[in-house]
N, C-alpha and C positions, 0 to 999 in steps of 0.2 A: 504493500500500500504506500503510495507516494506521501512523503512527509510524515511518516509514522515511525516512532521508536518506542520501545517498551523496556521497562526495567522491573525486576521483582525485588521487593524489599525483604531483608532478613527479618525474622520475627522481632528482634530487639528494636527495630526501627519501624515496626508496623504502624500504619496509619490508624488502625483500629486495634490497639494492643490486646483487648480482651477477647478478640476473635481468634480461633485456632488456625483459620485458613491464612495462607500467604496472600498478600495484596500485590496488585500490579498496577502500574501507571503507564499509559501510552499517550502519545501526542499525534494529532492528525489535523488535516485541513477540514474545514466545514463540509466541503463537497464530498469528502470521503467517509463521513459518518454513515454507519450502516443503518438499515431500517430498524434493527433492534436498538441501536444507540438513540435514534430519534424518538422511538416509542418510549424508551426509558426516561429520556430527558423530559418529555411531556408529562409522564406519570409522576416523576419526582417533583416537578414544578407544581402540578395540581395538588399534590399531597402536602405541600409546605406552604402555609398561609403567608409566610414572609416573602415568598417569591411571586406574589400577585402581579408585580409590575410587568408591563410589556417589555421592559428592557432585559428581562430574564427569559423571554420567549426564544425558541430556536429560530423562529422566522425573522426576528430582529437581527440575530447574529448572521443569518444567511443574507439578508438584505445588505448589511454593512460589508460582509465578506465579498460580495459581488463587485464592490467598488474599492475595497482595500485588500490587496492580495496577501498581506502578511498576517491575516487573522488565523489563529490556530486554536485548537481545543485540546486541553489535557484531560484525560479520562481516568478516573480511579475505578478499578474493578475489584470485586470480591467474588472469588470463585468463578472468575471469568465473566461475571455480569456487571454492567456499569452501575455504579452507585453515586457517582459525583462527576460533574463536568465543570471545567474552569476555562472559559473563553478569554483569550488575550489577543492583543494586537501588538506585534513586534515592530517597534518603531526604529530600532537599530540593533546591531548585534548585542545580545545580552540584556537589552532593555525593552520593557513592554509596558503597555497601559491597558486599561479596560477597553473592550470593543466599543468603538464610537468616540473615544477620547472625550472631548469637552461636551459632547451631546449625550454621553452615556450617563443618564441621571439616576440610575440605580445599578450598583455593581456588586459582584461577589461570585461565590461558587454555587452552582446549582446542585443542591444536595438535600437529603432529608434533614429534618430538624435535629435529629440526634446523631447524625453522621459526624465523625471526627476524621481529620486528615492532618498530614504533616506538610506544612508550607515549604520547608526546605526541600523535601523530596519532590513535590510538585514543580518547584522552580528549577530543580536540577534536571528533571526530565524535559522540561520546556526549554532548557538552555538559557535560563535567565539568571542575571545577577541582581536586577532591580525591577520591581513592578510598582509603578506609580498609580495611585488611586485618589479620587476626590469625592466619590459618592458611594463609598463602600458601606454595606449594611454593617452597622456597628455591632449587631448581635452575633456576627460571625467572629467569635472571640479568638480564633487561631491567629488572627493578624493584629490583635489589639496592642501588642508591644511595638507595632510599627505606626501607630496613629500619631499624627501631629496634634490633631484636635478633632472633636466631634461637633456636629451642627445638627439642627432640626430641619427636617423636610416636612412641612405642614401638609395636611390633607383634609378634605371634606368627606365625612362619612354619610353617604346618602342611601345606605342599604335599606332603610325603612321609609325613604321618601323625604321630600323637602321639609314638610311640616315637622316630622320627627327630628330631623337634623337641627332645626331651629330650637325645638323644645329641649333636646339634649344639651345644646349649648347653654341654655338658661339654667338647666340643672347643674351644669359644671361651673356656674358662676360667671359665664361670659355674657357680655351684652350683645344684643342683636341690632344695635344702633346702626352699624355699618350696612346691614341688609336694608333697613328702613331708609337710610340715607341714599343708597343706590337706587331704590325704587322711586324716591322723591326726585332725584336728579334725572332719572329716565323720563319722568313726566315733564319736568322742566325743559329738558332738551327737546322733547317732542313739541312743546308749545313754542319755543323760541328759535329752533333751528329747522325742524322739519319732521315729517312722519318717520317713525322708527320701525324697523323690521329686524327680527333676529332669525338668522339661519344657523341651525345647530350643526349641520353636517354638509358643508360646502365642498365641492370637488373642483372648483374653478382654479386652474393653475395661475391665471393672471392675479387672482386675489392672493395666492401664496407668494407671488413675486412682489406684490405690494408690501406684504409683511416683511419679506427679506430686505426690501429697500428701507423700511422704517428701522429695522435692526441695524442695517449698515450705517445709517445716519447716526443712530444712537452710539454705536461703537466708535465712530469718528469723534463725536462730541466728548465722550468720556475717556478717550485715549486707549480704549481696549483694542486688541488685535482683531482685524476683520476675519472672522471665522470662515466666511464664504470664499475668501481669497486664499487664506492659509490652508484651508481644508476644502478644496473645490469639490470633493465628492459629496459634501453635505447637501448641496442643492439637488442633484439627481436622486439622492437618497430620500429627501423630502417628497420629491415628485413621485417617485416609485411607491413610497408608502401611502401617499394620498390616493393613488390609483388602485391600491389593493382593496378588495372587498372580502367579506367573510368575518367570522366571529373571533378567530384565534389571534390575529394581529393585523393592524392596519393604522394608517394615519387618519386623524379626525380633525377637521378644521371648522371652527365656529366663527361667525361673522356678525357684527352689529352694524346695521346700516342706518344712516339718517339721510332722508331724501334720496334714497337709493345709492348713496355714497358710503363705502366702508369707512367706519371711524374707529373700529377696534377689531382685532383679529387674534384668535388663539389657535395655535397648532399644537396638537399633542399626539401621542401614540396610545392606541387602545388595544387592550386584550380582554375580551369578554366584557365584564362590567367595569373594568378598571381603566381610567383615562389618566395619563401622566402628561402634564404640560411640558412643552419643549420650548416653543417660542411664543411670545406674547407682545403685542404692540398696539399702539393707537395713534390717531391723528392728533398732533399737538395743537391744532387749531381749535379743538373742542375739549381741551384738557380740563377746563373748569367744570365740565359736567361728569368727570370721572368715568369716561366710556369703558375703560378696562374693568372697573368694578361692576358697572352695569352689565357687561357681558358675562362675567363670572357668575353673578347672581342669576342672570337669565338662564345660563347653562345649568346651574344647580336646580332651578325651578322646573326645568324640563327633564331632569335626570331620569325620573321613572319612565317617561314615555320613550326615552332613548335607550333604556336598559342599563343605565349607568348606576353603579353602587358606590363608587369612590372616585374622587377627583384629586389627584396629587398635584400640588401647586409648585413643587420643586424646592430644593434647598435654598435657604435664605431667610432673613428676618424682616423683609419688606413689610411695611405697616399693613397693607391690604391682606397679606397672608395671615398675619397675627389676628386680624379682626374678623376673619372668616373661618379659620381652621376649626376642625373638631378635635384633632390631636396631631401628633407629629411622629415621624419615623426618625430614629437617630442614625446619621450617616457620618462616615469618617473620612478625613483627609490624611494622607500619609504616603509612605513608600516602604514596601517590603524589600529589604536588602539582605543578601546572603553574605555580603562583605562587612565585617564588624566596623571598620573605620567609617565607611559610608553610612552605616546604620547609626553611628554616633553623631556624625557631622550634619547629616541632612536635616534633622529636626531643628538644630541650631540655626541653620541657614534660613529655614522656613520662618522661624520666629523673628529673625532679623528683618526679613522682607515684610512680614506682617506689621512689625513695629514701625518701619519706615513708611509703609503704606498708610498708616493711621496718623502719621505726624503731619506737620505743616507743609513739608516738602512732598507729601504723598501725591497730591493731585498734579502739581507741576511735573513730578517724575513720571507719572502715568502718561500724561500728555506727550512728554518728550519721548518716552518709550514707544507710545503709539505712533508718533511720526516716524521713528526709526523702523518700526515694524512695517508701516505702510510702504516705506522705501524698499525694504527687503522684499515684501510681497509683490510690489510692482516689478522689481528686478526679476524675481522668480517667475512671474507671469510672462514677462517679455522673453526670458530665456527659454521658458517652456514652449 
């Protein structure tokens, strides 16, 4: 099998030390996964409630792998049967990141809730010295010594409908003022700007490109690297995901229109009843009406009709997320290093960058770095 290698661990290094059987780990390309492997992947994901996110679906990995040729999957087997899958993207020799890089908004090993594994063994078979992550499920404790910090990824629990979601928030001591405010601003926008229309599941590629343009302008203003230039595969990935149909995995784009003009757009990935936000933007010309908040509340109100039970808002502490969330999933930023020196120095470098970023020179530094990145990206584009 192309791109596959296997090792058997002696019992003293067993990934599941309580089991008498010897364990094996192999590495393969996504296209070389067998039917048994694919079936096991789906069974494991469905059996572990922590793996609800579409970012753990094999279809997500396949869509990215079609555009990123260095995606690989390490497979842990017990008695010859797959019990865990670790998808990675090798960005250079010995170094990998989660599949999807910056757009991979949930990361980790696809395994049963009680499965244990040995990170060093997985990394060795995968040929890795370092694995960077920034949305790793913090509940996967095998990597916790590699965390730089953990953050919350808020979500809306809509499993019992919109009214129950609001009631549970009140029971938890949260205010529903943000929801009422969004509804009030929607009415005001309708009176002062034009008729409002909400489209929950839009497949118009031109609307998608409008969202991409909004995000590009935002990255320019904030000094962030233009993801769509630095990772040109992202746009065809979004287009391909939007064109998918079916329940297991697809892109889902929701649009708020005023006078038939899009003023807020949300693009997420969906797996069954779970929607995980990926890109979110709005027209700055109507910012006073909070069109983004209006869209999210509209989406939540229509959740039952759409078959949605959960909307993940993504990592971050933005005010709108805090004002709407039911709860949060803990995710970690860090790097798993097999080299002791790097494992010691990398967290210190991260803390230094974070401290500088929060200081008075943080914004000027980001803007200057953004300009340098744009020059590099333009040079790369011309060279390519």
